[in-house]
C-alpha positions as CSV (number, residue, x, y, z in Angstrom):
1,X,10.7,-8.7,-3.0
2,X,9.5,-8.0,-6.4
3,X,8.7,-4.4,-7.5
4,X,7.2,-3.3,-10.7
5,X,9.9,-4.8,-13.0
6,X,8.5,-8.3,-13.8
7,X,10.1,-10.8,-16.2
8,X,8.8,-10.6,-19.7
9,X,6.4,-13.3,-20.7
10,X,5.3,-13.7,-24.3
11,X,1.7,-14.9,-24.8
12,X,0.8,-17.0,-27.8
13,X,-2.7,-17.0,-29.3
14,X,-4.4,-18.4,-32.3
15,X,-6.7,-17.0,-35.0
16,X,-10.4,-16.2,-34.3
17,X,-13.4,-18.0,-35.6
18,X,-16.6,-16.4,-37.0
19,X,-18.8,-16.7,-33.9
20,X,-16.2,-16.6,-31.1
21,X,-13.9,-13.7,-31.4
22,X,-10.6,-13.3,-29.7
23,X,-10.6,-9.8,-28.0
24,X,-7.3,-8.2,-26.9
25,X,-7.1,-5.5,-24.2
26,X,-3.8,-3.8,-23.4
27,X,-2.8,-0.8,-21.3
28,X,-0.8,0.5,-18.3
29,X,-1.4,-0.3,-14.7
30,X,0.4,-0.6,-11.4
31,X,3.7,0.7,-12.9
32,X,3.6,-1.9,-15.6
33,X,1.5,-3.2,-18.5
34,X,-1.4,-5.5,-18.9
35,X,-2.3,-7.8,-21.8
36,X,-5.6,-9.6,-21.7
37,X,-7.0,-12.0,-24.3
38,X,-10.4,-13.6,-24.1
39,X,-12.8,-15.3,-26.4
40,X,-16.0,-13.3,-26.6
41,X,-19.2,-14.3,-28.4
42,X,-19.9,-11.6,-30.9
43,X,-16.7,-9.8,-30.0
44,X,-18.0,-8.0,-26.9
45,X,-15.2,-5.8,-25.5
46,X,-14.9,-5.3,-21.8
47,X,-11.9,-3.0,-21.7
48,X,-13.8,0.0,-20.2
49,X,-15.0,-2.1,-17.3
50,X,-11.5,-3.7,-16.9
51,X,-9.9,-0.3,-16.7
52,X,-12.5,0.7,-14.1
53,X,-11.6,-2.3,-12.0
54,X,-7.9,-1.5,-12.3
55,X,-8.5,2.1,-11.1
56,X,-10.5,1.0,-8.1
57,X,-7.8,-1.5,-7.1
58,X,-5.2,1.2,-7.5
59,X,-7.2,3.4,-5.2
60,X,-7.0,0.7,-2.5
61,X,-3.6,-0.9,-2.8
62,X,-1.2,1.5,-4.6
63,X,1.6,2.9,-2.4
64,X,2.4,5.3,-5.2
65,X,-0.9,7.2,-4.9
66,X,-1.3,9.5,-1.9
67,X,-5.1,9.1,-2.1
68,X,-5.1,5.3,-1.9
69,X,-6.4,3.4,1.1
70,X,-3.0,1.9,1.9
71,X,-1.2,5.2,1.7
72,X,-3.7,6.8,4.1
73,X,-3.2,3.9,6.5
74,X,0.5,4.2,6.3
75,X,0.2,7.8,7.2
76,X,-1.7,6.9,10.3
77,X,-5.1,8.0,9.2
78,X,-8.1,6.3,10.7
79,X,-9.9,4.9,7.6
80,X,-11.9,1.7,7.1
81,X,-10.4,-1.0,5.0
82,X,-12.2,-2.4,1.9
83,X,-12.7,-5.8,0.3
84,X,-9.6,-5.5,-1.9
85,X,-7.3,-4.6,1.0
86,X,-8.8,-7.3,3.3
87,X,-8.4,-10.0,0.6
88,X,-4.7,-9.1,0.0
89,X,-4.0,-8.7,3.7
90,X,-5.3,-12.2,4.5
91,X,-3.2,-13.8,1.8
92,X,-0.1,-11.9,3.0
93,X,-0.7,-13.1,6.5
94,X,-1.1,-16.6,5.3
95,X,2.2,-16.7,3.3
96,X,4.0,-14.8,6.1
97,X,3.0,-17.6,8.6
98,X,3.7,-20.4,6.2
99,X,7.2,-19.2,5.3
100,X,8.2,-18.2,8.9
101,X,8.5,-14.6,8.0
102,X,10.4,-14.9,4.7
103,X,7.5,-13.1,3.1
104,X,6.6,-9.9,4.9
105,X,4.5,-7.0,3.6
106,X,5.6,-4.7,6.4
107,X,9.0,-4.5,4.6
108,X,8.2,-1.0,3.1
109,X,10.8,0.9,5.2
110,X,13.6,-1.4,4.3
111,X,12.9,-1.3,0.6
112,X,12.7,2.5,0.8
113,X,16.1,2.5,2.7
114,X,17.8,0.5,0.0
115,X,16.4,2.8,-2.7
116,X,14.5,0.3,-4.7
117,X,11.4,2.6,-4.9
118,X,13.4,5.1,-7.0
119,X,13.8,4.8,-10.7
120,X,16.3,4.9,-12.1
121,X,18.3,3.5,-9.1
122,X,20.7,5.7,-7.3
123,X,24.3,5.6,-8.4
124,X,25.5,4.9,-4.8
125,X,24.1,3.8,-1.5
126,X,25.5,4.1,2.0
127,X,25.1,0.9,3.9
128,X,24.7,1.5,7.6
129,X,24.1,-1.7,9.7
130,X,23.1,0.3,12.7
131,X,20.4,2.1,10.7
132,X,19.2,-1.1,9.2
133,X,18.9,-2.6,12.7
134,X,16.9,0.4,13.8
135,X,14.5,0.0,10.8
136,X,14.1,-3.7,11.7
137,X,12.3,-2.7,14.9
138,X,9.4,-1.6,12.7
139,X,9.3,-4.7,10.6
140,X,7.2,-7.8,11.3
141,X,3.8,-8.6,9.9
142,X,2.9,-10.5,13.1
143,X,2.7,-7.1,14.9
144,X,-0.2,-5.9,12.8
145,X,-3.8,-6.8,13.3
146,X,-6.9,-6.6,11.0
147,X,-10.2,-6.8,12.8
148,X,-13.2,-6.6,10.4
149,X,-12.5,-3.4,8.6
150,X,-10.1,-1.8,11.1
151,X,-6.4,-2.1,10.8
152,X,-4.2,-1.8,13.8
153,X,-0.8,-0.7,12.5
154,X,1.8,0.2,15.1
155,X,3.5,3.6,14.8
156,X,6.4,3.6,12.5
157,X,5.2,0.6,10.5
158,X,4.1,0.7,6.9
159,X,2.6,-1.8,4.6
160,X,3.5,-2.6,0.9
161,X,1.4,-5.1,-1.1
162,X,3.4,-4.7,-4.3
163,X,4.6,-8.3,-4.0
164,X,1.1,-9.8,-4.5
165,X,-1.1,-6.9,-5.8
166,X,-0.6,-7.7,-9.4
167,X,-1.4,-11.3,-8.9
168,X,-4.5,-10.3,-7.0
169,X,-5.6,-8.0,-9.7
170,X,-5.3,-10.9,-12.2
171,X,-7.6,-12.9,-10.0
172,X,-10.2,-10.1,-9.8
173,X,-10.3,-9.6,-13.5
174,X,-10.7,-13.3,-14.0
175,X,-13.7,-13.3,-11.7
176,X,-15.2,-10.4,-13.6
177,X,-14.8,-12.2,-17.0
178,X,-16.3,-15.3,-15.4
179,X,-19.3,-13.3,-14.3
180,X,-19.7,-12.1,-17.9
181,X,-19.8,-15.7,-19.1
182,X,-16.3,-15.7,-20.5
183,X,-14.7,-19.0,-19.8
184,X,-11.7,-18.9,-22.1
185,X,-9.1,-16.2,-21.4
186,X,-5.4,-15.4,-20.7
187,X,-4.8,-12.5,-18.3
188,X,-1.3,-11.0,-17.7
189,X,-0.4,-8.1,-15.6
190,X,3.3,-7.2,-15.1
191,X,4.3,-10.8,-15.8
192,X,1.8,-12.5,-13.5
193,X,-0.9,-14.4,-15.4
194,X,-3.8,-16.7,-15.3
195,X,-5.0,-19.0,-18.1
196,X,-8.5,-20.5,-18.3
197,X,-10.0,-22.8,-20.9
198,X,-8.6,-22.8,-24.4
199,X,-8.0,-20.5,-27.4
200,X,-10.4,-20.4,-30.4
201,X,-8.9,-23.5,-31.9
202,X,-9.5,-25.4,-28.8
203,X,-5.9,-25.6,-27.8
204,X,-4.4,-25.0,-24.4
205,X,-2.8,-21.5,-24.0
206,X,0.9,-21.6,-24.5
207,X,3.3,-19.4,-22.4
208,X,7.0,-18.6,-22.9
209,X,9.2,-17.4,-20.0
210,X,12.4,-15.5,-20.6
211,X,15.8,-16.6,-19.5
212,X,17.0,-14.8,-16.3
213,X,19.5,-12.6,-18.0
214,X,19.8,-9.0,-19.2
215,X,21.4,-10.0,-22.5
216,X,18.5,-11.6,-24.3
217,X,19.1,-13.3,-27.6
218,X,15.8,-12.9,-29.4
219,X,16.2,-16.2,-31.2
220,X,16.9,-18.1,-28.0
221,X,15.1,-16.0,-25.5
222,X,13.0,-18.5,-23.7
223,X,14.0,-20.4,-20.6
224,X,11.0,-22.7,-21.3
225,X,7.7,-22.8,-23.1
226,X,4.8,-24.6,-21.4
227,X,1.1,-25.2,-21.7
228,X,-0.9,-23.6,-19.0
229,X,-4.4,-25.0,-18.4
230,X,-6.7,-23.5,-15.7
231,X,-3.7,-22.3,-13.6
232,X,-1.9,-19.1,-12.6
233,X,1.8,-18.5,-13.1
234,X,4.1,-15.9,-11.5
235,X,7.8,-15.3,-11.9
236,X,10.3,-13.4,-9.7
237,X,14.0,-12.8,-10.3
238,X,17.0,-10.9,-9.0
239,X,19.0,-10.1,-12.1
240,X,17.4,-6.9,-13.5
241,X,17.2,-4.6,-10.5
242,X,20.2,-4.5,-8.1
243,X,23.0,-2.3,-6.8
244,X,26.6,-3.2,-7.1
245,X,29.0,-1.9,-4.4
246,X,32.6,-3.0,-3.9
247,X,32.0,-6.0,-6.2
248,X,28.9,-7.2,-4.3
249,X,25.5,-7.2,-5.9
250,X,22.6,-6.2,-3.7
251,X,19.3,-7.5,-5.2
252,X,15.9,-5.8,-4.8
253,X,14.6,-8.9,-3.0
254,X,15.0,-7.9,0.7
255,X,15.3,-10.5,3.4
256,X,12.9,-9.2,6.1
257,X,14.8,-11.1,8.8
258,X,18.3,-9.7,8.2
259,X,17.2,-6.4,6.7
260,X,19.7,-6.9,3.8
261,X,19.0,-8.0,0.2
262,X,18.7,-11.8,0.1
263,X,22.0,-13.5,-0.5
264,X,21.5,-16.9,-2.2
265,X,22.1,-18.6,-5.5
266,X,18.6,-18.2,-6.9
267,X,18.3,-16.2,-10.2
268,X,14.7,-16.8,-10.8
269,X,11.6,-18.6,-9.5
270,X,8.5,-19.5,-11.5
271,X,5.5,-20.7,-9.5
272,X,2.3,-22.3,-10.7
273,X,-0.8,-22.3,-8.5
274,X,-4.6,-22.2,-8.8
275,X,-4.5,-18.6,-7.4
276,X,-2.4,-15.9,-9.0
277,X,-2.1,-13.8,-5.9
278,X,-0.7,-16.7,-4.0
279,X,1.6,-17.7,-6.9
280,X,2.9,-14.1,-6.9
281,X,3.5,-14.1,-3.1
282,X,5.2,-17.5,-3.1
283,X,7.5,-16.5,-5.9
284,X,8.8,-13.6,-3.8
285,X,9.1,-15.7,-0.7
286,X,11.1,-18.4,-2.5
287,X,13.6,-15.7,-3.7
288,X,14.3,-15.0,-0.1
289,X,14.2,-18.6,1.1
290,X,16.8,-19.9,-1.4
291,X,17.0,-23.2,-3.2
292,X,17.2,-25.7,-0.2
293,X,14.4,-24.2,1.8
294,X,12.2,-23.8,-1.3
295,X,12.6,-27.5,-2.2
296,X,11.7,-28.5,1.3
297,X,8.6,-26.3,1.2
298,X,7.5,-27.7,-2.2
299,X,7.8,-31.3,-0.9
300,X,5.2,-30.5,1.7
301,X,2.8,-28.5,-0.5
302,X,1.5,-30.4,-3.5
303,X,-0.6,-27.4,-4.7
304,X,2.6,-25.7,-5.9
305,X,4.7,-26.3,-8.9
306,X,8.1,-24.5,-9.3
307,X,10.9,-24.0,-11.8
308,X,14.1,-22.7,-10.1
309,X,17.1,-21.4,-11.8
310,X,20.2,-20.9,-9.7
311,X,24.0,-20.8,-9.9
312,X,26.2,-23.8,-9.1
313,X,29.6,-23.8,-7.5
314,X,31.4,-22.8,-10.8
315,X,28.8,-20.2,-11.7
316,X,27.0,-22.3,-14.3
317,X,23.2,-22.3,-14.3
318,X,21.4,-25.2,-12.6
319,X,17.7,-26.0,-12.5
320,X,15.2,-27.6,-10.3
321,X,11.8,-28.4,-11.8
322,X,9.0,-30.0,-9.8
323,X,7.6,-33.1,-11.6
324,X,4.2,-31.6,-12.2
325,X,5.7,-28.5,-13.7
326,X,8.0,-30.6,-15.9
327,X,5.0,-32.4,-17.5
328,X,3.7,-29.0,-18.7
329,X,6.9,-28.0,-20.6
330,X,6.8,-28.5,-24.3
331,X,10.1,-26.8,-25.2
């Protein structure tokens, strides 16, 4: 699953006009950064309100804050859930069911075992199959129940919504801007983003996604550049955060079925969907599912667009681009 080290996306914008001013808000949130651009009549700036929204969401969904709602629930405290928690829970449940468990937000103990919550990563890790099997007895989103504002979480189980919280936050901020009458914006949090309307010149927002490699050539950094109109985009990859032991790379994307890091040929997945939270979740799920299963899933879901990068038999990069995604690419 994807944790706090998203791929870099570069957001392109245009000059402002006299009446409609392009406002830029940037800052830190959820272990990453946010970059928000919106066309505001008269240049009204909503950063204070946006920072307040980010703080409230953190208080609900952050596993890194002891005072958060999810942290209290994970410690067994009897507290009522809120609208933020419930919204993310329902989306997590949906994708869990649709992917037959490949996406599972009860995976917290496994990710902790593999050490992917520590930064920098540990130099070494002891892999104990018996211990992993024991941890797996406390994994399985289907064992959890949410009834109204009460969560029934079996003892020993813990939830982690990192794999879709950033996408959800993008959606919440978009809703806030819409309520303020802002209809042209580009919101990016930790690499997950949503574009609506156009820039001040009336052009569709343009997005560049980096190649899935640690060695980025600035002059040739982009895997692709596309126009994103009234859609959300999320990217997940395995190439920046991993362990290497005895010549084997163990990625931070954990397979909740085996308990081990996912072993497949996928290097990165980019997903386009109407909803950023779901795009975020599907991107993580597809990294677990691999190329073949993802292709089969996409064929049965026309709401999703994907760009897959994976290694072939000789180690060379190969790509799969869904037709609707391909039509968006301009470079």
